[in-house]
N, C-alpha and C positions, 0 to 999 in steps of 0.2 A: 504494500500500500504506500501511498504518498499523499502529502498535503498539497493541494492545488492552490488554495487561498487561505490566508490567515488574517483575521481582523482583530485589532485590540482597541477597546474603548476604555479610557481611564484606568488602564492597567499599568501599575507602577508609574513611570514618568511619561507614558504615552497617552496624550489626550485622545488621539484617533489616528491609527495607522493601518494600512492594508498592504499585504505583500502577495504578489502573484508568483508562486513557486513552480518549479518543474522537477521532474525526476533527475537524479544525478546530484552532484555537489553544488551547493549555493554558499556564498561567502558573505557574511555581514561584517563590513570593515568600518572602523571608526575609532576615535580615541576612547580612553577609559571614561566611564561615567555618562555615556550618552544613551545607554539603554539596549546595547547589543544582547547582553545576558538576559535582560527582561523578556526579549522575544523568545529565546530558547526556554526560559522558565515557563512562559505561557504555553508553549507546545508540550512541555513536560507535564504541566498541570492538567491539560486535556487528557493525557494518558493515564495519570495516576490520582488525580484530585488532591495532589499535594505538591509542595514546593521543595526543591533541594536545599533551599536556604532556611536558616533558623529564624523564626520570628512569627508573630501573630498573623492570622489571615488578613487582618485589617491593613497590614503593610502592603498587600497586593493592590490595594485601591489607591489611586492617585490622590494626593493631598487636596482636600476641598470637594472631592466627589463622594457620592453616597454608595456607589457600586461600581464594579468593573465588569466588563464583558469580554470574554474570549470566544471567538467564533472561528470555525474552520470548515472548509470543504475538503473532504478526504476522498480519494479514489481508491476503492477496494474492489479487487477483481473486476475492474472495468466499470464499476458503478459508482456514481458520486453520492456521498452521504454528507449531510450538513449536521453539524453539532455546535451548540453554543451553550456556554456556562455563564450565569450571572452570579457574581460573588458579591454578596451583600453582608458585611460584617454585622453580627448580632442576629441575623435571621437565616444564615446558612447559604447554601449554594443551590440554585435552581438550574435544571438542565432541560434542553430541548434537543430532539433528534428529528431531522427533516421537519422542523418547525412545530413538532408535536411535543407538548410538555410531558416530562417523565415523572412518575410518582416520587422517585428518589434520585438524587444526583448520581449515586453510584451505578444506576442503571445505564449510564452513558459510558461506563468503563469498557474499553475494548474497541470503541469506534475509532479512536486514534491510538496508535501504538507508537511509542517513542522510547529511545534509550538516551539518557543524557549523561555526559561526562563533563564535570566542571572542576575548577581548581579546588573547591571545597572537598572533593572526593579524596584528597590526600588523608583526610580524617578517617577514611575507611581503614587505613593502615596504621596511622599514628594515634588516632583518637580513641575515645572510650568505647567499651563494648556496645553502648547504645547505638553508635554509628553503624556497626556491622549488623546489629539486629534490625535496624531500619532498612538497610540494604536488602536483607532477606525478605522482610515483610513487604517492601515496595515491589520487589520482583514477584512475590507470591500473588499480590493483587493483580499484576499485569497478566500472569498466567491464568489465574482463576479469580475473576472479579468477585465471586462470592466470599473470598477470603477476607475482603474488607469488612464484611458483616461479622465474620468470625473474630477478627481482631478487635473490632469495636465492642463486641459482647464481652470479650475477655477484659478489656480495659475498664468497662463499666463495672463488672463484677469485682475487679481488683480495687477500684476506688471505693466501692461500697464496703468491701471487707476491711480495707484499711481504716475507713471511718469507724466501723464497729470496733476494731481493735483499739483505736485511739480513745474511743469513748469508754472503754473498760477501765481506763486510768491505771493500768498496771496490775489490776486485780482480776483473777480468773472469774468470768461470769458464771452465773448459776441460773437454774430455772429457765425462764423464757429467753434470757440472754444467751445461755449456752445452746439452746435449741436453734436460735437464730444463727449463731456462729456455725453450727453444724450444717445449716442450709447453705450458707455462703461457701463453706468448705467444699460442699458437693458441686456447687456451680463453678467454683474456681477449678476444681479437678477436671470437670467436663470441658470447659472452654479452654483451659490451659493445655490440656492434652491435645485438643484440635490444633492449636497454634504450634505446639511442640512437634507434632507428627508432620505437619506440612513443612516446617523448616527442615526436618530431617530428610524428607523426600527431596526437597529442593536442593540440598547440598549434594546429594548423590547425582542429581541430574546436571548440576552446573559444574561439577568437578572437572570433567574432561574439557568442556569448552573454555574454562578459565585457564587450564594448563596450556591448551593450544594457543590461546590468545597471548599468553605471557611469552611463549616461545616465539610467536610471530613478531611481537613488538620488541622484546628485549634480546631474543636470540641467545639466551643463556641456558646453561645445562642444569642448574639447580632446580629440582622439581618443586612445584607449588603444593603445599600440603594444607588441607582445610579440615578442621576437626570441630565438631559441635560439642561444646562443653556446657553441660546443663548444671543448674544449681542443685540438682537432686542426685545425679549419677556421675558427675564429673565428666571425664572424657571416655567413659565406658560406652561401647557400641550397644545400641538397642534398636530393636525392630520398630519402625514407625506405625505400630498398631495402636490406634486411639484408645481402645478398651484397656490394653495393657498399660499404656501410659497414664490413663485415668487412675488405675489402681495404684501405680507407683507414686503419683502425685498425691493421691488421697492419703496414703500411708505416711508420706513425708509431712503433710500438713498436720496430721495428728501428732507426730513426733515433735514437731516444732511448736506446738500450740503454746506451751508455757512461755517459751522465749519470745514468741510473737506478741503475746498479750503483754509481757513485760516491756517490750520495745515499741509496741503500737504500730507494727508494720509487717507486711507479708514478706517472709524471708526466702521462700522458695517458689519457683515458677518460671515460665519463659521470659518474664520481665527482668530476670537476673541472669539469663544465660549468655553465652559468648560464642562467637565464631572465631576460633583461634587460627591464625594464618602463620605459615612459616615458609621459608625458602631453604630447602634441604632440611637440616635439623635446627636451624636458628629461627627464633620468633621474629617476624618482620617488624613488630611494633618497636622493638628495642635494638635490632641488629641490622635492619635493611638500610642501605645507603639511600640518599635522596633519589638517585636515578632508579634504583630497584623499587623503592616505595611508589614512585610516580608510575612506573611501568606496571606494577602489580595492581594499583588502583584502576588504571586504565584497562587492564586485563579483566578485572572483575566486571566492569561495565560491558566490555566487548563480549565476554563470555555470556553475560545475561542476554545481550543482543542476539548472539548465535542461538541460544536456547529458545528464545521467543520465535526466531525465524524458523527454526526446525519444527516447532509445534504449531505454527499458524502463519499468518501474513507477517512479512518482515517489518519491523518497526522502522521509523525514521531515526537515523543516527544523528544525535545532536552533540557537537564538540565545541565546548566553550573555551577558547583561548588556550587550547592544549598544546599547540605546536611550539609556542614560546618556551615551554619547559623541556622540550626534547632536543637532543643532539641531532645532527644532520641524518645519521643513519636511521634513528628511530622515527624521524619525521617522514623519511621516504617509505618506511615500512607501514606507518599509519596511513599515509596517503594511498598506498596500494590497497589497504583494507577499505578506506573510505570510498574508493572508486568501485568497489565490488558490490556495495549495497544499493538498493533501489533509490533511496534518497538520503542525502546527508546535508545538514545545515551547520556551518562552521563559522565561528566568530574569530576575528583577528584584529588586534590593535595595530599591528604592523604587518600588512599584507605581504611584504617581501619575505617574511618568515615562512610563508606557505609555499610548498612545491607548486610550480607554475601550472601543472595539469589540474589543480583543484580550482582554478580561478575562472572557470567557464561562465559562471553566472555570479556577478558581483553586485552587492547592494552597499550603498554608502549610508551610514547611520549618523545623523546629527541629532541634537536635542529635540526629541519629539517629532522627528521627521526621518523617513527612510526612502531613498530613491534608488532605482535600479540603473546601473551603468549601461549605457547603450553598447550593443555588441560592436566590435571593431572589425 
């Protein structure tokens, strides 16, 4: 699939812009701070209903506006599909497909498919476990849109259970309070097992594509190792059977109960798990060089892209100012990969850093304005 037209209204710094895009590579060129990344962020938001940047949803709406609109015409298997999202802080997101309103915004997931790599992705290697959990969950949503509801259910149960634990004031509840805690334990075991199982399945699916992508970009011999480390079983391998995982988590919650009541927080579950990455035998978070970390972060995104393409329509590949961080050899390798996908959109502050063969379609970005360069 590819995006034929993208329109933004009051999204970030763009009052109103429209881009006519084509298959193949397109480059958004301009100095820092003019809104190149915002365009890629909008395309990523269409695909995931989330932003790769940290911040409240209200930050997506231009200052002084009450709502932002992201609208796209995507071509899927030769047929055009229209999708638009209205982001209105405080009231949520409203979605339409082919101008028909949808009951829930998440029903629009899958219309536009995109993989976004941005400088912030270095946190996948250097950052806290939450970054890697978010990587897995975002990819799971793209593969299986229903996973968004699964994750939302888990988050809601976790909040409710933590509220109950805090209200206990460090004293073990009794009577009705204890019965209520039993109910939330059961709900957490069910929803947590569903999240845990899907992450385990996903790691097995993405392992080979990430390894291939790392070798393509970095051309290094050290193998990439990916291990799911749970807060319950550590790095022990376990079958992703939800019923079995429910029982394991249920037993752990019972074991942890006294400590959790004392501390007022849930100590075990997928919200405390980790995706451990290493090159060879060395953990990347502490031992990878800058080039290795950058290449591996890129490989994670490219591996995700390959997996999505193998399972359905190929996503749009979005690359945000990535070539500036790569040496010449890695730039050429990434350019080769970018030319093999159906559509890629690339930002660059310094276009001369891009291999010439990527510059077939060039857009110049200024503050609130995007113009297409006339072909020569």
